[in-house]
N, C-alpha and C positions, 0 to 999 in steps of 0.2 A: 505492500499499501504507500503510495506517495505521502511525503510531508503535508501536501496541500490537501489531499481527499482526507486525512486523518483530522488536519484542525476543521474541515467543513463539515465533518460529521459530528462534533462535539457540539453539545446543549448549552448554551452560554447564557445567564440572565441578561435581560437587554441592561445598558445603562440606566442612570437616574434620570429624571424626568428634567431636561435642560440641558444636558450635557450635549456639547458641543463637540463632535468629531474631528476638527479642525483643532482644539485646545485640547485634546486629550495625547497625554506622552504615549508613546510606543514604548513597550518595555519588553526586550526579551529576558527570560529566564532560562539558563542553560543547568540542567539535571543530571548529575552522573546516571542516575535511574529512579525508579518511583518511590519514594519516600512517606510511609503511612501519616508520619506528623506533617507534612508540607500539603497535602492536598485540601485541607480544609482552609489553608491560607492562602492558598491559589484562588480557591472560591471566592476568598472574603475580597482579597487584591481584584478579581474580574468584575466584580460589583461596583466598585469605585468608579465615577464617573469622570476621575481625572487621569484614570490609567487604560491602556489597550495592551493588555500583557498577552505574549505566548509563550508558553513553556517548552523547550524543546528538549527533549530527554534521548539521552546518550545509549540509553537501552530499558527496556520496559519489565528489567528483573525488579521484582518486588510486587508487581500488581498481578505477576505469572507463579503457579506453584512451584517451588523449588527447595531442594534440601539446605538449609541456612547454614553454612560450618561452623556458626560460633552457636548456632542453638542443638546445632545435632540432631536436627527432626525436620520433616518437610512442611515448609510455612506457607499458608497460603491467608492472606488477611481478609477477614469478612466483613469489611466496610468499602464502602466505593472509594477507588482511589483515583479513579479517573473521569470522574463525571463533574460538570459545572465550571467547567474552565477551558481554554482552548490549549490545545498541545498538540505537538507534532513528535514524532518518532523520528529521528537521524539516523539512517543507518550506521551500523558499529563495523567498520571495514578491517579490525584487528584479526592478525593469523591466529592469536588466543585471545578470544573473548573474555572476558569476566573481571567482576569488580576486585579491587585489592591490588592489580597491578598497572604501572604506569602506562604500559602498551595494551592494556585489556579493552580500550576503551579509544579508540580511533574513527572519529566520525568528521572526515572530510567535508560533510555535506552542510557544517555548521559555518565553513566559510562563504559559501552560496548563499545562506540563511541571511547572514550579517551585510552580505554584499546588496542584496534585493530588498530585504526589510524595510529599508528606510527608518529604523529604530532610532529613538532617543537615548538610547540606554541599554547595555548588558548586565544583567544580573550574573556574577559567574561563584559558584560555591567551591571553595576549594581548588587546588592548585596539582593535586597527586596521582593526576591523569591525561593523558594525550591530549585528549579532545577540550581540554579546559585551555591548555595552550592553543591550539588551533584558533578558538575563541576570543583569545586575548590578542593573538597576533592579527587577525582579522577584524577585531575592533579598532585596534591601534591603525591599522593601515586604512582603512574607510572612516577614520574619524570618529566613532562610536564611543563615546564615556562609558567607562566601566565602573561599576559599582562591585567590588571585592566583598564577600562577607566572612565574618571568622567569628566564632566563638569564644576562641583560647583566650586563657586568662595569665598564660605561664609559656614559656618556653620548653618548660620540665616538660619530660614523659614518665609514664610508671616505670620507663627503665632508665638506670641512672646514666648519666652522660659526664664526659670529664670538662672542665673549664673551655679547653680549647675548642671542641664541639661546641658547646652551647657559645659561644662567641661567631664562630662560624656560620650555625645555626641563626642568631640575631641577624647577621649580614645578610644571607640571602634571604631571610623571611622578609627584613626591611625593603629589600632591592625588588622583591615579588611584587609586596603589598604595594609601591611607590608606582606600579603600573596603574593602579587605579586611582580614576577622581576623587572617588567618594569612599570612605571603608566604614561599612555597614558592621556595628559592634552588638552582640547577643545580650551581653549584662554591661554592670556598668564596671563588673572586673575588666571587660576586653578593654573598656574604653581606657581605663587605667594603663594596662599593657599596651594600647596603639599609642599610648602618649611616652610610655617608657622607650618605645623604639625609636621617638623622634618626630613625632606625626602632630602637627596643630591640631586644635581641639576643633577649628572649624572645617577641619576635614573628616572628622567623624561624624558618625549618626548612629546613636541607641535605638535600634530598632526592635530589640527585645527577642528571646526565644520563646516562642509560644506555641500552646495549642488550642484547641476548639473546645473554650471553658464552658461555653453554654451548653454543647454537647456532651461532655463528661457529666457537669452537675446535673443535666435532666435524666440519665441513663442513672445514675447514682441513686436520684431520688426515687426511680423507678422499683429499685433492687430491693428486694426482702432482704434485711440483713440479717435476721435470724435463718430463713431459709438458706442463704449461702453458708454460715457457718455451720449449719446441720449437716449440709453435703460434706463440709470437711470433718465431720465429728467433733465439732468443736464447742465447748457450751454456749449459749446464749451471753453469758456475763464473764467468760474467760478475756483477761486483756492480752490481746495478740499483735504481735509485732510482724511485719509483712517485707519480705524481702522480695523485690519484682525485677528481674532480669536475667541478662545469660550470665550461668555459672562457670564465671571466666576468673583467671587469676587476678586482674585487674580489677575486679567490681570487689574482691575480697569478701566473699559469701563466708569463707571461713571465719572470718572474725566475728561476723554476727553471729554465727552457731556457740563459737567459743566466747562471748560476751553474753549472749543469752543463757548460757549453761553460770558461768559466774553470777549473774546476776539471781539468779534460783530465785525469782518472785513466784509466790505461789498462786496457783490456779492461772499460769499465764500459757502462752502458746507462741510457737513461731512458723510462721507459714514462706516457703518457697514457692513464688509464683516466677517458672521459667526452667530454662535446661541449660545442658551445656555438659562440657568435659569433667567437670568438678563434681556432677552430684553422686557416683557412685563414694568417691571417697567422702563427702558430704554426711550421706548414707550414714557410712560405717563409722564417721565418728560421731554422729548422735547418739549410734547404738553405744561406743564404749564409754560416751559420757553419762550414759544412763537415763539419757532425755528423749529416747526416740518417739516414744509414747505421747508427748508433747510436742513432737515437730512434724510438719507436713510438706511434702514434695508435691506440686499441683502439676509439673510437668510445665509445657509450652499452654498457653492460657491466650486465647486470640482478644482481638481488640474490643467485639462487643461485649465480652465477657468481664472484661477488665473495670468496668465503674462498680459492678457488684463485688469485685473483692476488695477495692478500695473503701467502698462503703460497708464492709465487714470487718475490716481492720482497725486497729485505733492508732497506729504509730507504722511510718514508713520508715525504713532505713537504707541509706544508700551509700555504703563503705567503701566508696574506691579510692584508689590511690592516685586515679587520673581519670577525670571526667568534666570535659570542656564545660559542658552546664549541667545537663540531668534533666530529660524533659518529663522522666516519670513522677519527679520532683512535682510539675505544673499538674499532672494529671491528677496525682493522689490529694494535692491541696484543692483542685476545683471541687473533689469531691469530698471534701470535710475532713481529708486525713492529714494529719500534721506528719512532719517530716523530720528525721534525724539525719543529718551527712557529715562526711568528712570533710577538712576543710582544704581538700585537694577537687572539691566539686564546686562548678562555677555557680549553681542556683543558689550556693550560699551568701553572695554578694547583694541579693535581690529579693529573694523570697524566701528565705528562712531564717525569721529573724530571735534569737537567742531567748528563750521563755515567753514567747509571742505565738511564733507561726511552729515551732519545733527547735532543734538543737545542735550545735555544731561541737564537733570533735575534731582530737589531733589524728589524722590517717593513721591508723595501724595500731593504735593506743586502745587495746583492748578492755584494759581497766576502765579507762574514761568511757567506752561505750556500754559496758556493764553496769557502770555506775548512773548514766541517764535513763538506761532500763529500771535500773532497780529504782528510781526516784518517780519517776514517768509511770509505769506500769502498776503501782503502788495506789495510784491518783487516780481514779476513774474522771471527778469532777474536773481535774485539769486539763487531762486528754481531751475532755470535750471540749473544755473552753480552748485549749489551744486548736481544734479543729476547726471551730466555730471561725478564728481570727485567720486562719490559715484560706478559708473559702473568700474571706471578707478580701483577702490582702490579693487576692487574684482577677478581682473585679477591675483593677488597673492596671493588671500584666496580661493582655489580653488581644485576640487578632485585631480589634478596633485600634489601640495604639500600634501597634506593627503595620497597619496600613498607612496611620497618618504619617508614621515615620518613613515608609516607602515611599510614598508620595512626595515628600518633603524632599526625601535624597537624591529622586529622580532629578526632580527641579533642580536642586543644587549642582549637580552632576553635570546638566544642561547647560546651565549657568557659567560652571568652571570651564567646560568646554567652549563657549562661545568667547568668553573671553580669554581664554588661550590662541585661540583661531586668527581674533584680533591682533595680537601679539606676533602669532606666527602664523599666515593662513595656510591651510592646507587642503588641497582640492580633494573633495569627496564625490566620488562618481556616483554612488548611489544615494546621494541626497539631490 
């Protein structure tokens, strides 16, 4: 199917009344693959009368059933991912197609798309695949302003790096991001990180990492908390901790298990919603600790079931030693479930307020996490208040704010491009 045919088949809400096509900014959004978090945001952007978006997917992976190597099971998301916004699939010409490899995505059709599309800006997420560089080079060649987006808040990863590697990384990251007219930050931690790289504040826009709060809130309200717990064989009044994510080393699910055992709160339960290579070792360790009767492993839980999971839980924990943001925190808080996160999780900057919407502890400090479990799980009324504050916090961290920021960022990028062209005119054959 050709890109043009794909776009034509997408049913998209009409722009708001009074919107003038001539005043709308055309925005191309290059996506490596289909992401369940992004689709609702694309739908919101497509409704805004100031923007005319087109999402260009380098692969439809994510919208099709496949074995997820990190979950370790076949995954088919059960919510619509390609409805309600205009998109096109640009053919991948890689000899070894797939995510996770630089040359796994090679989509030369992006060059033609940028040449002929008359776009006012192009949104690029990431630079770890060849197709991103095709889009970057095409945008530079045809004079299309680049919006670079990142949610990083540190140069550090979960694997230790020597000082010279970090210096080299800082140099390279700054050079790459400098190609963008505007830098989009997923959190205030990202804003500070970009400033530390030497970028001026007037070049950075806080767009926020968001999920569809209304969808999560509505589905959680529909869920029967007691029925969900009964399906887990957990008493209605038992204080319940939730780990929701891939059972991978950097997520540190083993820390959660150890801390839960150390806390030893009477009539408490721990639920793992997710799958991955650590599952067998976690189950064995729970048995060795003598707490297997109080631990539940749900395996992979699909999107439509997750609101009920959050509704039935009292406290989400995200213990990662490296997590750029952690949208699972958004989901849980929108459903009224407070969160405890490590200090390596990006959501700590804007969503998790100590003692108000959740807790923050030093990554890898099992004793500190156990203390939080011990204090929080012993006070049901406090957990209830935290959950309510978490829900309120999400009211101002939503797709609405994201769309406003994106519209402003596109206008800013266009203005910067016009200013640059006045200083050094560049002929753009596509415009």
